[in-house]
Structures are given as C-alpha cells and as structure tokens.
N, CA, C and O atoms as CSV, one atom per row, in Angstrom:
chain,resi,resn,atom,element,x,y,z
A,1,MET,N,N,106.150,95.914,146.354
A,1,MET,CA,C,107.154,96.781,146.952
A,1,MET,C,C,106.520,97.466,148.160
A,1,MET,O,O,105.416,98.004,148.075
A,2,ASP,N,N,107.233,97.438,149.280
A,2,ASP,CA,C,106.704,98.135,150.452
A,2,ASP,C,C,107.345,99.526,150.561
A,2,ASP,O,O,108.255,99.862,149.803
A,3,ILE,N,N,106.867,100.304,151.491
A,3,ILE,CA,C,107.302,101.695,151.598
A,3,ILE,C,C,108.787,101.809,151.942
A,3,ILE,O,O,109.453,102.725,151.458
A,4,VAL,N,N,109.315,100.916,152.755
A,4,VAL,CA,C,110.737,100.978,153.109
A,4,VAL,C,C,111.597,100.708,151.878
A,4,VAL,O,O,112.586,101.406,151.652
A,5,GLU,N,N,111.238,99.714,151.087
A,5,GLU,CA,C,111.968,99.431,149.844
A,5,GLU,C,C,111.911,100.623,148.896
A,5,GLU,O,O,112.912,100.980,148.274
A,6,LEU,N,N,110.741,101.233,148.789
A,6,LEU,CA,C,110.594,102.387,147.901
A,6,LEU,C,C,111.418,103.570,148.397
A,6,LEU,O,O,112.050,104.260,147.597
A,7,MET,N,N,111.419,103.811,149.701
A,7,MET,CA,C,112.210,104.924,150.235
A,7,MET,C,C,113.703,104.680,149.990
A,7,MET,O,O,114.438,105.617,149.681
A,8,GLU,N,N,114.149,103.444,150.124
A,8,GLU,CA,C,115.549,103.123,149.829
A,8,GLU,C,C,115.852,103.369,148.355
A,8,GLU,O,O,116.896,103.930,148.023
A,9,TRP,N,N,114.951,102.957,147.471
A,9,TRP,CA,C,115.105,103.171,146.036
A,9,TRP,C,C,115.186,104.662,145.727
A,9,TRP,O,O,116.015,105.084,144.921
A,10,LEU,N,N,114.337,105.458,146.358
A,10,LEU,CA,C,114.362,106.906,146.154
A,10,LEU,C,C,115.670,107.514,146.658
A,10,LEU,O,O,116.263,108.354,145.982
A,11,ALA,N,N,116.120,107.096,147.832
A,11,ALA,CA,C,117.366,107.623,148.402
A,11,ALA,C,C,118.552,107.313,147.489
A,11,ALA,O,O,119.457,108.134,147.345
A,12,GLU,N,N,118.547,106.140,146.879
A,12,GLU,CA,C,119.616,105.775,145.949
A,12,GLU,C,C,119.643,106.691,144.735
A,12,GLU,O,O,120.664,106.784,144.054
A,13,ARG,N,N,118.541,107.363,144.456
A,13,ARG,CA,C,118.443,108.302,143.348
A,13,ARG,C,C,118.535,109.755,143.812
A,13,ARG,O,O,118.218,110.677,143.061
A,14,GLY,N,N,118.972,109.948,145.052
A,14,GLY,CA,C,119.213,111.292,145.572
A,14,GLY,C,C,117.996,112.026,146.073
A,14,GLY,O,O,118.078,113.219,146.363
A,15,CYS,N,N,116.864,111.348,146.185
A,15,CYS,CA,C,115.629,111.998,146.652
A,15,CYS,C,C,115.561,111.990,148.180
A,15,CYS,O,O,116.115,111.110,148.838
A,16,SER,N,N,114.881,112.973,148.715
A,16,SER,CA,C,114.518,112.994,150.130
A,16,SER,C,C,113.083,112.496,150.227
A,16,SER,O,O,112.232,112.882,149.426
A,17,ALA,N,N,112.814,111.641,151.207
A,17,ALA,CA,C,111.480,111.061,151.348
A,17,ALA,C,C,111.080,111.006,152.814
A,17,ALA,O,O,111.886,110.657,153.677
A,18,VAL,N,N,109.810,111.360,153.089
A,18,VAL,CA,C,109.255,111.298,154.434
A,18,VAL,C,C,107.926,110.568,154.346
A,18,VAL,O,O,107.097,110.870,153.488
A,19,PHE,N,N,107.730,109.613,155.232
A,19,PHE,CA,C,106.468,108.886,155.350
A,19,PHE,C,C,106.034,109.033,156.794
A,19,PHE,O,O,106.778,108.657,157.700
A,20,LYS,N,N,104.846,109.571,157.029
A,20,LYS,CA,C,104.453,109.949,158.385
A,20,LYS,C,C,103.023,109.520,158.699
A,20,LYS,O,O,102.135,109.588,157.849
A,21,ALA,N,N,102.824,109.076,159.943
A,21,ALA,CA,C,101.489,108.835,160.489
A,21,ALA,C,C,101.291,109.857,161.598
A,21,ALA,O,O,102.152,110.017,162.463
A,22,ASP,N,N,100.158,110.548,161.571
A,22,ASP,CA,C,99.902,111.605,162.550
A,22,ASP,C,C,98.556,111.361,163.222
A,22,ASP,O,O,97.506,111.620,162.634
A,23,GLY,N,N,98.592,110.867,164.445
A,23,GLY,CA,C,97.378,110.548,165.189
A,23,GLY,C,C,96.545,111.754,165.577
A,23,GLY,O,O,95.400,111.596,166.001
A,24,GLU,N,N,97.093,112.959,165.443
A,24,GLU,CA,C,96.337,114.166,165.778
A,24,GLU,C,C,95.515,114.681,164.608
A,24,GLU,O,O,94.699,115.587,164.777
A,25,ARG,N,N,95.722,114.112,163.417
A,25,ARG,CA,C,94.968,114.544,162.240
A,25,ARG,C,C,93.715,113.691,162.085
A,25,ARG,O,O,93.594,112.627,162.692
A,26,SER,N,N,92.791,114.171,161.269
A,26,SER,CA,C,91.557,113.422,161.034
A,26,SER,C,C,91.862,112.117,160.309
A,26,SER,O,O,92.843,112.038,159.570
A,27,PRO,N,N,91.031,111.086,160.510
A,27,PRO,CA,C,91.285,109.780,159.898
A,27,PRO,C,C,91.424,109.826,158.367
A,27,PRO,O,O,92.127,108.986,157.805
A,28,GLY,N,N,90.795,110.756,157.690
A,28,GLY,CA,C,90.868,110.837,156.232
A,28,GLY,C,C,92.185,111.366,155.707
A,28,GLY,O,O,92.453,111.266,154.509
A,29,ALA,N,N,93.015,111.927,156.574
A,29,ALA,CA,C,94.306,112.491,156.144
A,29,ALA,C,C,95.384,112.205,157.180
A,29,ALA,O,O,96.274,113.027,157.398
A,30,ARG,N,N,95.308,111.073,157.802
A,30,ARG,CA,C,96.223,110.728,158.896
A,30,ARG,C,C,97.621,110.363,158.411
A,30,ARG,O,O,98.587,110.483,159.165
A,31,TRP,N,N,97.740,109.920,157.166
A,31,TRP,CA,C,99.019,109.477,156.622
A,31,TRP,C,C,99.532,110.483,155.598
A,31,TRP,O,O,98.748,111.084,154.863
A,32,MET,N,N,100.856,110.663,155.554
A,32,MET,CA,C,101.441,111.625,154.627
A,32,MET,C,C,102.729,111.046,154.040
A,32,MET,O,O,103.500,110.382,154.732
A,33,VAL,N,N,102.943,111.310,152.760
A,33,VAL,CA,C,104.213,110.997,152.109
A,33,VAL,C,C,104.665,112.256,151.371
A,33,VAL,O,O,103.872,112.919,150.703
A,34,VAL,N,N,105.958,112.574,151.506
A,34,VAL,CA,C,106.565,113.717,150.835
A,34,VAL,C,C,107.854,113.235,150.179
A,34,VAL,O,O,108.656,112.545,150.808
A,35,VAL,N,N,108.051,113.602,148.908
A,35,VAL,CA,C,109.273,113.261,148.189
A,35,VAL,C,C,109.705,114.468,147.377
A,35,VAL,O,O,108.881,115.135,146.752
A,36,SER,N,N,111.024,114.749,147.390
A,36,SER,CA,C,111.542,115.869,146.603
A,36,SER,C,C,112.995,115.622,146.226
A,36,SER,O,O,113.660,114.740,146.768
A,37,GLY,N,N,113.468,116.434,145.274
A,37,GLY,CA,C,114.869,116.439,144.887
A,37,GLY,C,C,115.312,115.232,144.097
A,37,GLY,O,O,114.496,114.483,143.561
A,38,GLY,N,N,116.619,115.055,144.032
A,38,GLY,CA,C,117.211,113.935,143.324
A,38,GLY,C,C,116.773,113.862,141.881
A,38,GLY,O,O,116.700,114.878,141.190
A,39,ASP,N,N,116.479,112.653,141.427
A,39,ASP,CA,C,116.061,112.449,140.043
A,39,ASP,C,C,114.735,113.132,139.717
A,39,ASP,O,O,114.393,113.288,138.545
A,40,LEU,N,N,113.989,113.539,140.740
A,40,LEU,CA,C,112.749,114.291,140.487
A,40,LEU,C,C,113.054,115.727,140.065
A,40,LEU,O,O,112.203,116.401,139.484
A,41,GLY,N,N,114.261,116.191,140.357
A,41,GLY,CA,C,114.657,117.559,140.005
A,41,GLY,C,C,114.402,118.512,141.153
A,41,GLY,O,O,113.573,118.250,142.025
A,42,GLU,N,N,115.118,119.612,141.145
A,42,GLU,CA,C,115.019,120.585,142.234
A,42,GLU,C,C,113.642,121.234,142.328
A,42,GLU,O,O,113.205,121.607,143.417
A,43,GLN,N,N,112.966,121.368,141.211
A,43,GLN,CA,C,111.656,122.017,141.213
A,43,GLN,C,C,110.513,121.044,141.467
A,43,GLN,O,O,109.356,121.455,141.546
A,44,SER,N,N,110.825,119.766,141.595
A,44,SER,CA,C,109.772,118.776,141.773
A,44,SER,C,C,109.549,118.488,143.254
A,44,SER,O,O,110.495,118.334,144.027
A,45,PHE,N,N,108.298,118.422,143.619
A,45,PHE,CA,C,107.894,118.169,145.000
A,45,PHE,C,C,106.592,117.401,144.950
A,45,PHE,O,O,105.668,117.791,144.236
A,46,PHE,N,N,106.505,116.309,145.701
A,46,PHE,CA,C,105.268,115.529,145.757
A,46,PHE,C,C,104.860,115.361,147.207
A,46,PHE,O,O,105.682,115.041,148.066
A,47,ARG,N,N,103.578,115.582,147.469
A,47,ARG,CA,C,103.026,115.358,148.802
A,47,ARG,C,C,101.616,114.805,148.654
A,47,ARG,O,O,100.832,115.268,147.826
A,48,ALA,N,N,101.309,113.802,149.476
A,48,ALA,CA,C,99.951,113.255,149.523
A,48,ALA,C,C,99.574,113.049,150.981
A,48,ALA,O,O,100.350,112.481,151.750
A,49,ASP,N,N,98.398,113.503,151.361
A,49,ASP,CA,C,97.823,113.312,152.696
A,49,ASP,C,C,96.574,112.464,152.512
A,49,ASP,O,O,95.563,112.933,151.989
A,50,LEU,N,N,96.653,111.209,152.947
A,50,LEU,CA,C,95.568,110.268,152.658
A,50,LEU,C,C,95.198,109.441,153.881
A,50,LEU,O,O,95.803,109.575,154.945
A,51,ALA,N,N,94.197,108.585,153.714
A,51,ALA,CA,C,93.625,107.842,154.836
A,51,ALA,C,C,94.418,106.612,155.261
A,51,ALA,O,O,94.250,106.126,156.380
A,52,SER,N,N,95.286,106.096,154.374
A,52,SER,CA,C,95.990,104.859,154.718
A,52,SER,C,C,97.407,104.868,154.143
A,52,SER,O,O,97.693,105.598,153.195
A,53,PRO,N,N,98.283,104.059,154.720
A,53,PRO,CA,C,99.634,103.968,154.165
A,53,PRO,C,C,99.618,103.385,152.743
A,53,PRO,O,O,100.424,103.780,151.900
A,54,GLU,N,N,98.709,102.455,152.485
A,54,GLU,CA,C,98.600,101.870,151.152
A,54,GLU,C,C,98.203,102.915,150.112
A,54,GLU,O,O,98.714,102.908,148.992
A,55,ALA,N,N,97.295,103.811,150.484
A,55,ALA,CA,C,96.873,104.870,149.561
A,55,ALA,C,C,98.030,105.827,149.275
A,55,ALA,O,O,98.201,106.272,148.140
A,56,CYS,N,N,98.819,106.143,150.290
A,56,CYS,CA,C,99.992,107.014,150.089
A,56,CYS,C,C,101.002,106.339,149.171
A,56,CYS,O,O,101.542,106.973,148.264
A,57,LEU,N,N,101.256,105.061,149.402
A,57,LEU,CA,C,102.202,104.317,148.576
A,57,LEU,C,C,101.733,104.296,147.127
A,57,LEU,O,O,102.532,104.524,146.219
A,58,GLN,N,N,100.456,104.026,146.897
A,58,GLN,CA,C,99.942,103.974,145.530
A,58,GLN,C,C,100.004,105.339,144.864
A,58,GLN,O,O,100.358,105.438,143.689
A,59,ALA,N,N,99.663,106.398,145.602
A,59,ALA,CA,C,99.728,107.755,145.042
A,59,ALA,C,C,101.161,108.101,144.633
A,59,ALA,O,O,101.379,108.705,143.582
A,60,LEU,N,N,102.124,107.724,145.453
A,60,LEU,CA,C,103.525,107.991,145.134
A,60,LEU,C,C,103.973,107.179,143.922
A,60,LEU,O,O,104.635,107.714,143.032
A,61,LEU,N,N,103.623,105.903,143.877
A,61,LEU,CA,C,103.980,105.081,142.718
A,61,LEU,C,C,103.371,105.645,141.435
A,61,LEU,O,O,104.031,105.666,140.396
A,62,ASP,N,N,102.128,106.100,141.497
A,62,ASP,CA,C,101.475,106.705,140.327
A,62,ASP,C,C,102.219,107.964,139.896
A,62,ASP,O,O,102.442,108.177,138.704
A,63,HIS,N,N,102.607,108.804,140.866
A,63,HIS,CA,C,103.343,110.037,140.561
A,63,HIS,C,C,104.693,109.716,139.919
A,63,HIS,O,O,105.080,110.343,138.933
A,64,LEU,N,N,105.400,108.753,140.474
A,64,LEU,CA,C,106.703,108.381,139.922
A,64,LEU,C,C,106.566,107.879,138.486
A,64,LEU,O,O,107.379,108.203,137.622
A,65,GLU,N,N,105.530,107.087,138.249
A,65,GLU,CA,C,105.324,106.569,136.897
A,65,GLU,C,C,105.077,107.693,135.895
A,65,GLU,O,O,105.613,107.672,134.788
A,66,THR,N,N,104.263,108.674,136.287
A,66,THR,CA,C,104.001,109.798,135.371
A,66,THR,C,C,105.238,110.673,135.194
A,66,THR,O,O,105.342,111.406,134.211
A,67,SER,N,N,106.178,110.601,136.141
A,67,SER,CA,C,107.430,111.359,136.041
A,67,SER,C,C,108.525,110.562,135.332
A,67,SER,O,O,109.639,111.056,135.157
A,68,GLY,N,N,108.209,109.333,134.926
A,68,GLY,CA,C,109.185,108.497,134.240
A,68,GLY,C,C,110.194,107.858,135.171
A,68,GLY,O,O,111.290,107.510,134.732
A,69,LEU,N,N,109.860,107.691,136.453
A,69,LEU,CA,C,110.786,107.147,137.434
A,69,LEU,C,C,110.247,105.900,138.129
A,69,LEU,O,O,110.483,105.716,139.323
A,70,SER,N,N,109.552,105.071,137.431
A,70,SER,CA,C,108.973,103.885,138.062
A,70,SER,C,C,110.047,102.930,138.559
A,70,SER,O,O,110.970,102.602,137.814
A,71,PRO,N,N,109.943,102.476,139.811
A,71,PRO,CA,C,110.910,101.501,140.310
A,71,PRO,C,C,110.750,100.129,139.650
A,71,PRO,O,O,111.589,99.248,139.839
A,72,PHE,N,N,109.695,99.949,138.889
A,72,PHE,CA,C,109.426,98.679,138.237
A,72,PHE,C,C,109.931,98.647,136.794
A,72,PHE,O,O,109.773,97.643,136.099
A,73,ALA,N,N,110.535,99.744,136.349
A,73,ALA,CA,C,111.011,99.826,134.950
A,73,ALA,C,C,112.282,99.023,134.750
A,73,ALA,O,O,112.818,98.980,133.643
C-alpha cells in the first residue's frame, strides 16, 4: 500500500491526513505525517517526523494497527 492509497482509505473513514516533505528541516526529520479524527476519534492524534516517506508510512501503519484500524484487516 502506498501513501496515496492509505490517505484515501483514511479519508473514507472520516480522518484528516497530511503527508509533508519539508526541505528546510534537517534530513533526520524532513518528512511528516499527521492523522486525526474520524474512526480514530476526536481525542486521537498521530504525528511522526522521520527521515523518509517509507518510515512515516510504516509508523502510521503501526499506529493504525495498535488502534485496531489496520487497512489490511
């Protein structure tokens, strides 16, 4: 699953999702993913600032799995 497919899956569940690359940040935290709302609940918020888009995607998938929202279920 790529990030666009995952963002579409999240949107279908009412979540807001942002995936960002920021060239002004240090290489170790250049990529960011933020997800909130929807099936995650109003009090749930996830953010990861990591070195690569793949690391952000994996961190988000791990978080979703622990929240019981795996797109692979």
